[in-house]
Structure formats: structure tokens, C-alpha cells
Backbone as CSV, one residue per row, in Angstrom:
resi,resn,N_x,N_y,N_z,CA_x,CA_y,CA_z,C_x,C_y,C_z
1,UNK,49.874,19.238,-30.825,50.935,18.680,-29.990,50.408,17.471,-29.242
2,UNK,51.158,16.392,-29.233,50.746,15.253,-28.431,51.959,14.428,-28.033
3,UNK,51.749,13.641,-26.972,52.751,12.711,-26.484,52.235,11.300,-26.713
4,UNK,53.107,10.341,-26.495,52.725,8.929,-26.535,53.114,8.299,-25.212
5,UNK,52.178,7.633,-24.575,52.473,6.844,-23.382,52.357,5.377,-23.763
6,UNK,53.402,4.629,-23.515,53.410,3.195,-23.817,53.123,2.415,-22.539
7,UNK,52.085,1.601,-22.612,51.664,0.778,-21.474,51.497,-0.635,-21.987
8,UNK,52.428,-1.507,-21.621,52.392,-2.855,-22.164,52.518,-2.815,-23.669
9,UNK,51.573,-3.440,-24.351,51.580,-3.467,-25.819,50.857,-2.278,-26.441
10,UNK,50.327,-1.388,-25.620,49.535,-0.268,-26.131,50.366,1.013,-26.196
11,UNK,50.142,1.768,-27.240,50.700,3.112,-27.368,49.524,4.086,-27.365
12,UNK,49.404,4.855,-26.289,48.244,5.727,-26.119,48.654,7.171,-26.395
13,UNK,48.119,7.791,-27.442,48.445,9.190,-27.708,47.788,10.121,-26.696
14,UNK,48.544,11.078,-26.213,48.038,12.070,-25.268,48.006,13.410,-25.990
15,UNK,46.813,13.894,-26.246,46.638,15.135,-27.001,46.558,16.330,-26.056
16,UNK,47.169,17.422,-26.443,47.145,18.654,-25.653,47.490,18.417,-24.179
17,UNK,48.639,17.796,-23.903,48.979,17.498,-22.504,49.144,18.738,-21.645
18,UNK,49.396,19.899,-22.258,49.589,21.127,-21.491,48.276,21.859,-21.194
19,UNK,47.159,21.296,-21.654,45.858,21.907,-21.380,45.598,21.886,-19.875
20,UNK,45.298,23.054,-19.288,45.057,23.134,-17.843,43.643,22.654,-17.537
21,UNK,43.552,21.634,-16.697,42.250,21.075,-16.295,41.808,21.636,-14.949
22,UNK,42.749,21.859,-14.043,42.455,22.436,-12.723,43.158,23.785,-12.638
23,UNK,42.481,24.852,-13.056,43.161,26.139,-13.196,43.671,26.736,-11.889
24,UNK,42.994,26.465,-10.791,43.435,27.057,-9.528,44.821,26.622,-9.095
25,UNK,45.215,25.410,-9.495,46.518,24.877,-9.086,47.398,24.531,-10.276
26,UNK,46.895,24.795,-11.476,47.710,24.590,-12.664,47.939,23.145,-13.052
27,UNK,47.043,22.254,-12.648,47.194,20.849,-13.024,46.724,20.676,-14.469
28,UNK,47.619,20.148,-15.290,47.328,19.958,-16.706,46.743,18.582,-16.971
29,UNK,46.254,18.417,-18.186,45.761,17.098,-18.575,46.883,16.067,-18.526
30,UNK,48.074,16.470,-18.947,49.208,15.549,-18.892,49.493,15.066,-17.488
31,UNK,49.397,15.964,-16.498,49.626,15.575,-15.103,48.521,14.651,-14.611
32,UNK,47.280,14.927,-14.998,46.172,14.059,-14.590,46.306,12.679,-15.232
33,UNK,46.671,12.632,-16.502,46.874,11.354,-17.185,47.963,10.553,-16.493
34,UNK,49.059,11.210,-16.146,50.162,10.527,-15.474,49.725,10.010,-14.109
35,UNK,48.881,10.769,-13.398,48.335,10.276,-12.132,47.580,8.970,-12.338
36,UNK,46.688,8.944,-13.316,45.901,7.731,-13.529,46.773,6.560,-13.979
37,UNK,47.813,6.835,-14.744,48.738,5.757,-15.105,49.407,5.184,-13.863
38,UNK,49.800,6.075,-12.961,50.545,5.681,-11.759,49.649,4.979,-10.738
39,UNK,48.395,5.430,-10.613,47.501,4.889,-9.588,46.804,3.619,-10.046
40,UNK,46.947,3.249,-11.310,46.199,2.124,-11.878,46.282,0.844,-11.052
41,UNK,47.443,0.426,-10.535,47.457,-0.829,-9.766,46.532,-0.818,-8.562
42,UNK,46.339,0.339,-7.941,45.440,0.439,-6.792,43.982,0.600,-7.216
43,UNK,43.763,1.239,-8.349,42.410,1.603,-8.757,41.716,0.537,-9.587
44,UNK,42.464,-0.176,-10.409,41.840,-1.117,-11.344,41.015,-2.214,-10.670
45,UNK,41.394,-2.731,-9.499,40.522,-3.738,-8.868,39.097,-3.244,-8.634
46,UNK,38.920,-1.931,-8.553,37.591,-1.357,-8.315,36.892,-0.951,-9.608
47,UNK,37.568,-1.122,-10.736,37.004,-0.746,-12.028,36.670,-1.936,-12.918
48,UNK,37.456,-2.993,-12.837,37.370,-4.084,-13.818,35.957,-4.642,-13.942
49,UNK,35.531,-4.787,-15.187,34.250,-5.409,-15.490,33.043,-4.510,-15.364
50,UNK,33.252,-3.269,-14.938,32.108,-2.403,-14.635,31.803,-1.420,-15.762
51,UNK,30.550,-1.243,-16.109,30.204,-0.118,-16.977,30.617,1.192,-16.310
52,UNK,31.117,2.104,-17.119,31.623,3.381,-16.610,30.885,4.533,-17.283
53,UNK,30.557,5.546,-16.488,30.081,6.827,-17.008,31.202,7.838,-16.801
54,UNK,31.607,8.483,-17.867,32.759,9.384,-17.827,32.312,10.829,-17.594
55,UNK,32.850,11.445,-16.550,32.596,12.852,-16.261,33.737,13.660,-16.877
56,UNK,33.456,14.348,-17.966,34.495,14.961,-18.787,34.465,16.490,-18.720
57,UNK,35.653,17.076,-18.710,35.812,18.528,-18.700,36.888,18.921,-19.711
58,UNK,36.577,18.892,-20.984,37.586,19.180,-22.016,38.211,20.561,-21.906
59,UNK,37.480,21.532,-21.332,37.988,22.896,-21.210,38.368,23.250,-19.781
60,UNK,38.516,22.253,-18.931,38.855,22.492,-17.536,37.632,22.547,-16.648
61,UNK,37.845,22.356,-15.349,36.702,22.226,-14.444,35.989,23.538,-14.189
62,UNK,36.589,24.661,-14.601,35.902,25.939,-14.445,34.951,26.231,-15.599
63,UNK,34.892,25.320,-16.562,33.965,25.419,-17.684,32.974,24.251,-17.617
64,UNK,31.838,24.354,-18.267,30.853,23.264,-18.196,31.436,21.936,-18.672
65,UNK,31.145,20.890,-17.910,31.519,19.538,-18.304,30.272,18.748,-18.661
66,UNK,30.448,17.454,-18.867,29.302,16.624,-19.217,29.592,15.172,-18.855
67,UNK,28.527,14.404,-18.679,28.626,12.964,-18.462,28.460,12.257,-19.801
68,UNK,29.331,11.311,-20.060,29.218,10.503,-21.273,29.097,9.042,-20.875
69,UNK,28.002,8.441,-21.264,27.798,7.019,-21.001,28.170,6.165,-22.205
70,UNK,27.765,6.565,-23.395,27.958,5.744,-24.588,29.386,5.845,-25.105
71,UNK,30.004,4.689,-25.357,31.332,4.654,-25.960,31.241,5.127,-27.407
72,UNK,32.186,5.965,-27.815,32.175,6.500,-29.182,32.679,5.460,-30.171
73,UNK,32.241,5.594,-31.405,32.620,4.635,-32.443,34.097,4.722,-32.804
74,UNK,34.746,5.861,-32.538,36.140,6.035,-32.924,37.140,5.483,-31.907
75,UNK,36.664,4.979,-30.769,37.601,4.416,-29.799,38.333,3.233,-30.419
76,UNK,39.605,3.009,-30.067,40.335,1.874,-30.641,39.691,0.548,-30.258
77,UNK,39.917,-0.472,-31.069,39.216,-1.737,-30.870,39.672,-2.487,-29.625
78,UNK,40.770,-2.043,-29.011,41.193,-2.719,-27.773,40.483,-2.175,-26.525
79,UNK,39.704,-1.111,-26.675,38.895,-0.617,-25.560,37.700,-1.540,-25.385
80,UNK,37.611,-2.169,-24.221,36.502,-3.086,-23.946,35.226,-2.302,-23.669
81,UNK,34.106,-2.847,-24.100,32.813,-2.224,-23.839,31.808,-3.303,-23.439
82,UNK,30.692,-2.861,-22.886,29.586,-3.765,-22.582,28.293,-3.033,-22.912
83,UNK,27.378,-3.725,-23.534,26.077,-3.157,-23.878,25.063,-3.575,-22.828
84,UNK,24.406,-2.595,-22.241,23.437,-2.850,-21.174,22.107,-2.206,-21.547
85,UNK,21.065,-2.692,-20.943,19.742,-2.162,-21.249,19.514,-0.836,-20.527
86,UNK,18.718,0.004,-21.121,18.243,1.225,-20.503,16.796,1.418,-20.935
87,UNK,16.142,2.407,-20.366,14.761,2.679,-20.755,14.726,3.027,-22.242
88,UNK,13.982,2.251,-22.997,13.826,2.516,-24.407,14.899,1.954,-25.313
89,UNK,15.827,1.165,-24.756,16.852,0.605,-25.629,18.056,0.094,-24.880
90,UNK,19.234,0.342,-25.441,20.484,-0.109,-24.831,21.516,0.998,-24.947
91,UNK,22.608,0.848,-24.196,23.737,1.763,-24.286,25.021,0.958,-24.117
92,UNK,26.043,1.345,-24.872,27.322,0.639,-24.833,28.322,1.464,-24.017
93,UNK,28.672,0.941,-22.842,29.590,1.623,-21.928,31.017,1.123,-22.116
94,UNK,31.965,2.002,-21.834,33.355,1.578,-21.684,33.485,0.738,-20.426
95,UNK,34.345,-0.282,-20.488,34.729,-1.081,-19.326,36.241,-0.929,-19.181
96,UNK,36.684,-0.492,-18.019,38.105,-0.191,-17.816,38.783,-1.352,-17.099
97,UNK,39.431,-2.215,-17.869,40.068,-3.405,-17.318,41.578,-3.301,-17.209
98,UNK,42.167,-2.243,-17.740,43.629,-2.164,-17.743,44.082,-0.709,-17.695
99,UNK,45.367,-0.532,-17.428,45.920,0.810,-17.278,45.842,1.598,-18.576
100,UNK,46.002,0.924,-19.710,45.945,1.632,-20.996,44.574,2.270,-21.206
101,UNK,43.513,1.552,-20.834,42.169,2.116,-20.966,41.983,3.291,-20.016
102,UNK,42.491,3.170,-18.802,42.373,4.264,-17.837,43.087,5.511,-18.354
103,UNK,44.255,5.337,-18.936,44.988,6.463,-19.519,44.246,7.020,-20.723
104,UNK,43.677,6.149,-21.541,42.951,6.597,-22.731,41.774,7.498,-22.350
105,UNK,40.982,7.088,-21.362,39.820,7.905,-21.014,40.244,9.175,-20.263
106,UNK,41.363,9.116,-19.524,41.872,10.338,-18.900,42.266,11.347,-19.974
107,UNK,42.810,10.861,-21.087,43.150,11.760,-22.186,41.909,12.405,-22.804
108,UNK,40.751,11.806,-22.620,39.497,12.419,-23.066,39.020,13.499,-22.092
109,UNK,39.903,13.842,-21.132,39.557,14.791,-20.065,38.457,14.238,-19.172
110,UNK,38.440,12.904,-19.046,37.565,12.269,-18.058,38.225,12.443,-16.693
111,UNK,37.713,13.385,-15.924,38.273,13.639,-14.597,37.886,12.508,-13.644
112,UNK,36.608,12.088,-13.707,36.116,11.035,-12.814,35.424,9.945,-13.621
113,UNK,35.931,8.715,-13.595,35.199,7.592,-14.179,34.253,7.000,-13.139
114,UNK,32.981,7.285,-13.249,31.994,6.800,-12.277,31.620,5.355,-12.618
115,UNK,31.576,4.500,-11.599,31.382,3.069,-11.822,30.000,2.601,-11.379
116,UNK,29.526,1.573,-12.076,28.366,0.817,-11.588,28.797,-0.019,-10.376
117,UNK,27.810,-0.451,-9.584,28.086,-1.316,-8.434,28.022,-2.792,-8.806
118,UNK,27.936,-3.074,-10.106,27.900,-4.457,-10.593,28.853,-4.586,-11.774
119,UNK,29.187,-5.837,-12.090,30.118,-6.112,-13.178,29.416,-6.912,-14.273
120,UNK,29.878,-6.690,-15.499,29.407,-7.504,-16.617,30.019,-8.902,-16.506
121,UNK,29.262,-9.938,-16.889,27.933,-9.861,-17.511,26.773,-9.828,-16.513
122,UNK,27.060,-9.978,-15.204,25.981,-10.061,-14.212,25.607,-8.666,-13.718
123,UNK,25.159,-7.802,-14.629,24.966,-6.400,-14.265,23.764,-6.167,-13.351
124,UNK,22.915,-7.156,-13.171,21.784,-7.019,-12.254,22.143,-7.402,-10.823
125,UNK,23.381,-7.859,-10.601,23.787,-8.405,-9.309,24.983,-7.627,-8.760
126,UNK,24.747,-6.655,-7.911,25.842,-5.830,-7.384,26.799,-6.637,-6.508
127,UNK,28.044,-6.194,-6.499,29.028,-6.848,-5.637,29.530,-5.904,-4.541
128,UNK,28.756,-4.881,-4.267,29.010,-4.025,-3.107,27.741,-3.271,-2.770
129,UNK,27.655,-2.879,-1.514,26.555,-2.070,-1.000,27.189,-0.787,-0.482
130,UNK,26.630,0.364,-0.850,27.269,1.636,-0.520,26.288,2.571,0.178
131,UNK,26.769,3.172,1.280,26.061,4.265,1.940,26.845,5.540,1.641
132,UNK,26.173,6.505,1.045,26.786,7.785,0.701,26.322,8.795,1.748
133,UNK,27.247,9.249,2.569,26.919,10.137,3.683,27.253,11.569,3.293
134,UNK,26.209,12.375,3.165,26.350,13.701,2.588,25.907,14.760,3.593
135,UNK,26.789,15.710,3.930,26.374,16.736,4.898,25.362,17.689,4.291
136,UNK,24.420,18.133,5.107,23.491,19.159,4.661,23.979,20.546,5.061
137,UNK,24.861,20.605,6.071,25.432,21.877,6.513,26.923,21.917,6.239
138,UNK,27.613,22.812,6.936,29.034,23.010,6.709,29.917,22.109,7.571
139,UNK,29.363,21.569,8.647,30.183,20.775,9.559,30.367,19.345,9.045
140,UNK,31.608,18.870,9.125,31.927,17.501,8.714,31.799,16.514,9.873
141,UNK,31.784,17.010,11.105,31.766,16.131,12.273,30.559,15.195,12.286
142,UNK,29.329,15.651,11.977,28.201,14.715,11.974,28.343,13.602,10.928
143,UNK,29.022,13.884,9.834,29.267,12.845,8.828,30.185,11.774,9.414
144,UNK,31.202,12.192,10.130,32.144,11.258,10.752,31.447,10.379,11.794
145,UNK,30.595,10.988,12.633,29.909,10.197,13.659,28.881,9.255,13.032
146,UNK,28.284,9.668,11.926,27.353,8.778,11.227,28.097,7.582,10.645
147,UNK,29.256,7.826,10.044,30.063,6.721,9.526,30.453,5.765,10.650
148,UNK,30.820,6.308,11.797,31.189,5.470,12.932,30.005,4.635,13.408
149,UNK,28.810,5.192,13.344,27.610,4.438,13.731,27.392,3.254,12.795
150,UNK,27.632,3.441,11.507,27.538,2.317,10.571,28.597,1.261,10.893
151,UNK,29.785,1.699,11.209,30.848,0.756,11.554,30.443,-0.087,12.765
152,UNK,29.898,0.541,13.787,29.497,-0.181,14.990,28.392,-1.188,14.693
153,UNK,27.406,-0.775,13.893,26.313,-1.675,13.540,26.830,-2.864,12.735
154,UNK,27.635,-2.597,11.729,28.132,-3.679,10.872,29.082,-4.591,11.631
155,UNK,29.840,-4.044,12.561,30.684,-4.889,13.423,29.817,-5.822,14.270
156,UNK,28.735,-5.299,14.813,27.825,-6.127,15.615,27.280,-7.292,14.800
157,UNK,27.066,-7.052,13.508,26.515,-8.082,12.630,27.598,-8.992,12.045
158,UNK,28.864,-8.663,12.305,29.945,-9.451,11.721,30.072,-9.243,10.225
159,UNK,29.765,-8.033,9.765,29.789,-7.701,8.337,30.968,-6.766,8.070
160,UNK,31.791,-7.057,7.066,32.931,-6.178,6.783,32.473,-4.815,6.291
161,UNK,33.154,-3.774,6.737,32.808,-2.406,6.346,34.075,-1.652,5.988
162,UNK,34.007,-0.914,4.907,35.146,-0.130,4.434,34.727,1.332,4.297
163,UNK,35.707,2.200,4.491,35.454,3.634,4.543,36.340,4.358,3.536
164,UNK,35.771,5.371,2.871,36.594,6.263,2.047,35.954,7.641,1.984
165,UNK,36.783,8.625,1.687,36.238,9.947,1.393,35.620,9.910,0.001
166,UNK,34.705,10.823,-0.233,34.167,10.944,-1.586,35.063,11.815,-2.463
167,UNK,35.985,12.557,-1.836,36.752,13.538,-2.566,35.955,14.807,-2.792
168,UNK,34.719,14.824,-2.322,33.841,15.983,-2.472,33.479,16.509,-1.088
169,UNK,32.287,16.164,-0.571,31.862,16.718,0.706,31.614,15.670,1.784
170,UNK,31.573,14.386,1.409,31.151,13.392,2.372,32.034,12.171,2.444
171,UNK,31.430,11.088,2.917,32.107,9.808,3.081,31.261,8.700,2.468
172,UNK,31.936,7.641,2.030,31.274,6.413,1.598,31.605,5.304,2.588
173,UNK,30.598,4.575,3.005,30.776,3.322,3.738,30.343,2.205,2.795
174,UNK,31.222,1.236,2.570,30.959,0.193,1.570,31.108,-1.189,2.188
175,UNK,30.231,-2.101,1.751,30.273,-3.513,2.151,30.508,-4.351,0.895
176,UNK,31.602,-5.117,0.841,31.824,-5.984,-0.331,30.884,-7.177,-0.296
177,UNK,30.230,-7.443,-1.419,29.232,-8.509,-1.500,29.614,-9.552,-2.542
178,UNK,29.190,-10.776,-2.285,29.159,-11.758,-3.364,27.970,-11.400,-4.259
179,UNK,28.127,-11.491,-5.555,27.029,-11.092,-6.446,25.931,-12.158,-6.512
180,UNK,25.245,-12.355,-5.391,24.241,-13.427,-5.311,22.833,-12.904,-5.047
181,UNK,22.646,-11.586,-5.159,21.317,-10.994,-4.966,21.151,-9.833,-5.933
182,UNK,19.930,-9.575,-6.336,19.652,-8.503,-7.290,19.644,-7.144,-6.585
183,UNK,19.693,-6.097,-7.383,19.739,-4.749,-6.827,18.583,-4.473,-5.879
184,UNK,17.390,-4.966,-6.206,16.231,-4.680,-5.364,16.439,-5.177,-3.935
185,UNK,17.017,-6.376,-3.815,17.257,-6.942,-2.487,18.363,-6.192,-1.761
186,UNK,19.408,-5.797,-2.496,20.509,-5.059,-1.875,20.017,-3.704,-1.372
187,UNK,19.235,-3.040,-2.181,18.719,-1.735,-1.763,17.801,-1.868,-0.549
188,UNK,16.981,-2.905,-0.520,16.099,-3.118,0.635,16.914,-3.336,1.905
189,UNK,17.991,-4.102,1.809,18.854,-4.316,2.967,19.534,-3.015,3.384
190,UNK,19.988,-2.230,2.407,20.598,-0.936,2.711,19.614,-0.036,3.443
191,UNK,18.358,-0.064,3.015,17.322,0.733,3.668,17.159,0.323,5.128
192,UNK,17.106,-0.989,5.385,16.936,-1.474,6.752,18.110,-1.076,7.631
193,UNK,19.318,-1.224,7.129,20.507,-0.857,7.901,20.540,0.643,8.156
194,UNK,20.220,1.427,7.133,20.230,2.876,7.286,19.178,3.335,8.296
195,UNK,18.027,2.686,8.313,16.982,3.064,9.265,17.451,2.871,10.703
196,UNK,18.222,1.813,10.939,18.762,1.585,12.283,19.647,2.747,12.695
197,UNK,20.538,3.141,11.810,21.492,4.211,12.123,20.789,5.557,12.264
198,UNK,19.814,5.832,11.421,19.086,7.102,11.510,18.285,7.173,12.804
199,UNK,17.676,6.071,13.198,16.885,6.066,14.445,17.744,6.358,15.670
200,UNK,19.023,6.046,15.607,19.911,6.300,16.743,20.107,7.788,16.996
201,UNK,20.004,8.604,15.959,20.215,10.052,16.095,19.388,10.798,15.059
202,UNK,18.067,10.785,15.217,17.197,11.385,14.190,17.369,12.889,14.045
203,UNK,17.933,13.537,15.053,18.176,14.966,14.935,19.413,15.294,14.128
204,UNK,20.220,14.272,13.858,21.494,14.465,13.163,21.521,13.802,11.799
205,UNK,20.645,12.799,11.583,20.685,11.994,10.365,19.296,11.890,9.760
206,UNK,19.250,11.707,8.440,17.957,11.593,7.773,18.084,10.778,6.495
207,UNK,16.965,10.180,6.103,16.843,9.515,4.812,16.009,10.368,3.848
208,UNK,15.743,11.605,4.230,14.877,12.486,3.457,15.524,12.868,2.128
209,UNK,14.820,12.547,1.028,15.355,12.853,-0.296,15.320,14.348,-0.604
210,UNK,14.347,15.055,-0.109,14.188,16.475,-0.434,15.092,17.330,0.441
211,UNK,15.984,18.072,-0.202,16.991,18.845,0.526,16.360,19.814,1.523
212,UNK,15.259,20.428,1.140,14.672,21.449,2.006,14.084,20.860,3.285
213,UNK,13.921,19.532,3.314,13.383,18.883,4.519,14.451,18.233,5.385
214,UNK,15.716,18.356,5.004,16.782,17.705,5.780,17.170,18.501,7.019
215,UNK,16.948,19.784,6.995,17.158,20.663,8.145,18.557,20.497,8.761
216,UNK,19.568,20.522,7.921,20.940,20.485,8.415,21.457,19.121,8.795
217,UNK,20.646,18.081,8.625,21.066,16.731,9.019,21.879,16.042,7.919
218,UNK,22.647,15.048,8.314,23.393,14.239,7.358,22.410,13.399,6.546
219,UNK,22.524,13.477,5.242,21.687,12.667,4.366,22.354,11.308,4.174
220,UNK,21.683,10.268,4.623,22.158,8.893,4.434,21.548,8.400,3.121
221,UNK,22.345,8.447,2.079,21.859,8.161,0.726,22.112,6.693,0.391
222,UNK,21.023,5.963,0.176,21.127,4.556,-0.225,20.817,4.379,-1.707
223,UNK,20.599,5.479,-2.393,20.059,5.409,-3.752,21.077,4.986,-4.807
224,UNK,22.352,4.919,-4.422,23.359,4.387,-5.358,23.145,2.891,-5.584
225,UNK,22.442,2.235,-4.670,22.257,0.781,-4.728,21.096,0.412,-5.635
226,UNK,21.230,0.786,-6.896,20.172,0.530,-7.874,20.797,0.345,-9.249
227,UNK,20.101,-0.362,-10.096,20.575,-0.634,-11.447,20.914,0.663,-12.170
228,UNK,22.100,0.702,-12.786,22.585,1.817,-13.612,22.978,3.056,-12.815
229,UNK,22.896,2.997,-11.481,23.413,4.097,-10.675,24.930,3.946,-10.529
230,UNK,25.602,5.048,-10.250,27.064,5.020,-10.189,27.581,5.707,-8.935
231,UNK,28.858,5.406,-8.630,29.588,6.104,-7.573,30.988,6.428,-8.090
232,UNK,31.604,7.403,-7.456,33.013,7.668,-7.733,33.833,6.589,-7.034
233,UNK,34.697,5.870,-7.758,35.441,4.771,-7.152,36.637,5.256,-6.342
234,UNK,37.210,4.342,-5.592,38.433,4.637,-4.849,39.506,5.146,-5.799
235,UNK,40.162,6.216,-5.378,41.291,6.849,-6.072,40.884,7.699,-7.269
236,UNK,39.593,7.880,-7.501,39.158,8.762,-8.574,39.415,10.217,-8.201
237,UNK,39.847,10.997,-9.177,39.957,12.446,-9.013,38.560,13.043,-9.134
238,UNK,38.307,14.094,-8.390,37.013,14.770,-8.460,37.167,16.147,-9.090
239,UNK,36.134,16.584,-9.758,36.160,17.858,-10.476,35.868,19.006,-9.523
240,UNK,36.796,19.211,-8.600,36.680,20.258,-7.596,38.024,20.969,-7.466
241,UNK,38.032,22.184,-6.961,39.292,22.921,-6.845,40.363,22.128,-6.093
242,UNK,41.563,22.110,-6.645,42.671,21.409,-6.017,42.840,19.974,-6.442
243,UNK,41.921,19.426,-7.222,41.973,18.030,-7.688,41.986,17.029,-6.539
244,UNK,40.987,17.093,-5.641,40.919,16.106,-4.561,40.611,14.715,-5.101
245,UNK,40.986,13.710,-4.291,40.853,12.309,-4.678,39.971,11.594,-3.667
246,UNK,39.156,10.656,-4.138,38.373,9.790,-3.251,39.321,8.749,-2.648
247,UNK,39.549,8.849,-1.346,40.650,8.115,-0.714,40.158,7.085,0.301
248,UNK,40.551,5.814,0.155,40.276,4.824,1.192,40.924,5.213,2.512
249,UNK,40.185,4.997,3.599,40.643,5.367,4.932,40.688,4.160,5.846
250,UNK,41.536,4.239,6.851,41.435,3.350,8.004,40.361,3.916,8.925
251,UNK,39.645,3.033,9.607,38.538,3.515,10.425,38.996,4.443,11.541
252,UNK,40.190,4.212,12.078,40.648,5.071,13.181,40.899,6.508,12.734
253,UNK,40.972,6.729,11.430,41.184,8.088,10.952,39.980,8.988,11.195
254,UNK,38.832,8.401,11.489,37.662,9.221,11.805,37.902,10.087,13.043
255,UNK,38.828,9.667,13.894,39.109,10.444,15.105,40.087,11.584,14.856
256,UNK,40.636,11.674,13.652,41.595,12.735,13.352,40.848,14.040,13.079
257,UNK,41.169,15.068,13.815,40.465,16.342,13.668,40.706,16.966,12.297
258,UNK,41.862,16.667,11.722,42.218,17.285,10.448,41.594,16.582,9.242
259,UNK,40.891,15.470,9.472,40.322,14.726,8.350,39.308,15.571,7.600
260,UNK,39.483,15.631,6.276,38.556,16.324,5.409,38.164,15.410,4.248
261,UNK,36.955,15.542,3.711,36.558,14.668,2.599,37.308,14.962,1.308
262,UNK,37.920,16.158,1.239,38.677,16.539,0.053,40.126,16.880,0.405
263,UNK,40.621,16.269,1.472,41.920,16.658,2.005,43.126,16.049,1.323
264,UNK,42.924,15.012,0.505,44.027,14.391,-0.234,43.809,14.664,-1.713
265,UNK,44.865,15.061,-2.388,44.734,15.462,-3.777,45.580,14.594,-4.695
266,UNK,45.400,14.835,-5.963,46.181,14.168,-7.003,47.679,14.297,-6.732
267,UNK,48.086,15.413,-6.132,49.503,15.660,-5.893,50.003,15.135,-4.561
268,UNK,49.107,14.769,-3.661,49.552,14.312,-2.337,49.241,12.845,-2.059
269,UNK,48.528,12.175,-2.955,48.137,10.783,-2.704,49.331,9.844,-2.636
270,UNK,50.379,10.101,-3.416,51.542,9.209,-3.400,52.196,9.193,-2.028
271,UNK,52.295,10.363,-1.429,52.884,10.457,-0.099,52.055,9.677,0.911
272,UNK,50.741,9.779,0.784,49.867,9.040,1.702,50.016,7.533,1.516
273,UNK,50.010,7.067,0.279,50.153,5.635,0.019,51.474,5.105,0.530
274,UNK,52.532,5.879,0.363,53.842,5.455,0.841,53.864,5.323,2.357
275,UNK,53.127,6.201,3.037,53.137,6.197,4.498,52.141,5.214,5.097
276,UNK,50.949,5.099,4.473,49.847,4.353,5.101,49.420,3.118,4.328
277,UNK,49.893,2.936,3.096,49.446,1.800,2.303,48.021,1.991,1.810
278,UNK,47.429,0.902,1.358,46.095,0.923,0.754,45.104,0.194,1.657
279,UNK,44.275,0.921,2.410,43.337,0.270,3.326,42.297,-0.618,2.641
280,UNK,42.123,-0.455,1.326,41.133,-1.260,0.604,41.775,-2.408,-0.183
281,UNK,43.036,-2.694,0.082,43.733,-3.725,-0.705,43.046,-5.085,-0.598
282,UNK,42.450,-5.394,0.551,41.800,-6.692,0.736,40.300,-6.664,0.566
283,UNK,39.774,-5.608,-0.016,38.320,-5.387,-0.104,37.585,-6.592,-0.667
284,UNK,37.993,-7.088,-1.827,37.208,-8.119,-2.503,37.372,-9.491,-1.878
285,UNK,38.452,-9.690,-1.138,38.642,-10.994,-0.469,37.675,-11.182,0.698
286,UNK,37.037,-10.119,1.165,36.166,-10.204,2.337,34.677,-10.168,1.978
287,UNK,34.369,-10.376,0.716,32.974,-10.289,0.275,32.087,-11.291,1.004
288,UNK,30.880,-10.848,1.348,29.911,-11.682,2.059,28.630,-11.785,1.247
289,UNK,27.840,-12.780,1.557,26.545,-12.952,0.909,25.534,-11.980,1.511
290,UNK,24.746,-11.337,0.663,23.698,-10.461,1.175,22.731,-11.236,2.046
291,UNK,22.481,-12.489,1.698,21.529,-13.293,2.472,21.997,-13.440,3.919
292,UNK,23.296,-13.564,4.150,23.802,-13.673,5.517,23.676,-12.338,6.247
293,UNK,23.865,-11.231,5.529,23.700,-9.909,6.141,22.258,-9.728,6.605
294,UNK,21.307,-10.064,5.740,19.889,-9.909,6.080,19.517,-10.813,7.256
295,UNK,20.008,-12.039,7.235,19.708,-12.972,8.329,20.234,-12.444,9.668
296,UNK,21.448,-11.923,9.662,22.028,-11.387,10.898,21.257,-10.171,11.389
297,UNK,20.800,-9.345,10.466,20.022,-8.175,10.861,18.674,-8.595,11.437
298,UNK,18.050,-9.604,10.840,16.784,-10.117,11.372,16.975,-10.690,12.763
299,UNK,18.070,-11.410,12.971,18.351,-11.990,14.295,18.565,-10.873,15.315
300,UNK,19.254,-9.808,14.904,19.479,-8.684,15.812,18.155,-8.030,16.200
301,UNK,17.308,-7.818,15.215,16.027,-7.160,15.493,15.133,-8.031,16.380
302,UNK,15.182,-9.328,16.159,14.360,-10.245,16.959,14.811,-10.280,18.406
303,UNK,16.108,-10.037,18.647,16.652,-10.121,19.991,16.415,-8.840,20.798
304,UNK,15.935,-7.789,20.137,15.786,-6.504,20.817,14.423,-6.382,21.505
């Protein structure tokens, strides 16, 4: 059994649309595909040009899934790809530039298309810097205060900062960049900024990679800022009960007691967009040079 979804000039077959992907709430593959078709105008600006790693669950999220990086040979010729280097060779990734491609990979039971922080062909030059704030305990409040600390620091530096839920357990703070510096420089800057925030509350925040040494503190993860690393993009569904979505936030929402990192789902995002709009709509128009960020941070440190 299959359906056909027509998107522009493309006819995308949807196989087994009644297959349940989220068993706890009965969300089928057809419903997930329709979500990605509908959300494409908001999501595609964060996908275009980027190598994608597909997190797939053909038998539903209660069964083992897998990450797929290499594009299969049977994909239709209109699916864009990019070949990038890896240790020992190369790999050809899907690049999602249009709604038809997003629907096609959703039909592969790709619940989450994880994106690189850089775009082809300049894959060594990221166009965003990301702090992944991950709780070590059950409380979400320290994650919120850590995100607010990043906002205050970046405001002091005159650097744009954007906030979203991960759709899982934490928050992402992102800075849009002009692609004028390599990953090594971006990661070094992320490290310096994170050290400032961690020093403000060392009992609550840590850069410690080893989980057993975090002692309940928020892990400020800068490790996404590296070649071939990925993040879940804005509006991606996550493979968790209820089909939560990674949702862009307004900064004032950090003060809302009801805020949860997985509080908006595939079924409730439309209502939120209708009421609040898209806080990341202007993300790429505010991109800054990493060199200016580093200079401002150096000036701040010199003045202290």
C-alpha cells in the first residue's frame, strides 16, 4: 500500500503510511511525512546545502533504529547529494534543499535529519556556533539559567543569540556566523565563551566530558562545533515518546515555569506557530563574523 504526495514537479511515493512510528500516541509514518511537508517552509532555511545524517526507525521508535550517512544508490536522481571527506575515504550525504527531499527522507522513516553546521561546498567553514546545554540531573531549571547566562554574555558582546529546545532534554543556544573561519577557530571561540559562563557558576555548570565527573551539573557541550559533527535542526522531530519537536523559542520564554525541552510535539507545533510565529525567521540575516566575536571577547577580558 502506498500514497503519492505531489510537491511541485515531484511525485513522492509514500510507502506503508499506516505504519506506526510513535506507538505511545499512534503517530503513523503518514502523519510524520505530512508534518515534514507542512513544516518545510520554516525548516528548509536551516537545512539547505548541508550534509545530513538520517536517524531512521523503520519499525518505530520502540525498536532499534540506526544512523545513515551515505546516500543509497537507489535514491531518485533529483535528490541532491554532496561527497565529503572522512577518515579513510569519502562519504556521499543527502542534501535537503526542498520540500520534496524532506518528504522523501521522512518516508524512509527518518525521524530526525541531523545537520552539519556548515554548507557545501564550504564544508570546513561553519555558519553557526552552537552550545548544547544538557542536564545531568532531572531538574530543567539549571539548564534555563545557563542559557540565560549565555544570552547575557552574548548581549554584552553585541553578538546575536538564538534559543531553541532540543526536543529531548536540553536547550541549544546558537550564534549565526558568516562562513569566514574554519571549525578549529569556531570551536576555540566556543570554548572561551563557555569557560566564561561556567566560571560564573561552577557548582551548576561544567565542561566535563565524562558523565561520572559532572556531579549533577549542566554539561555545556561545545563539541558539535567540529567537522562532520551534527545537531538536530529547528523543527526536527525527535525519536522520543510523544514525538517532541526541537522548537525555536523567544528568550523571554525562559521565565515560563511550564517550559519543557520536549513540551511541543508534532501535533501541537502548528498551534504554537499560529500564536507565536517563528522566532528564528531572521536567523541568517543577523550572521556575524567570528573574527568580530573573538575581538569583542578579547576586549571584554582586557577590560576586566
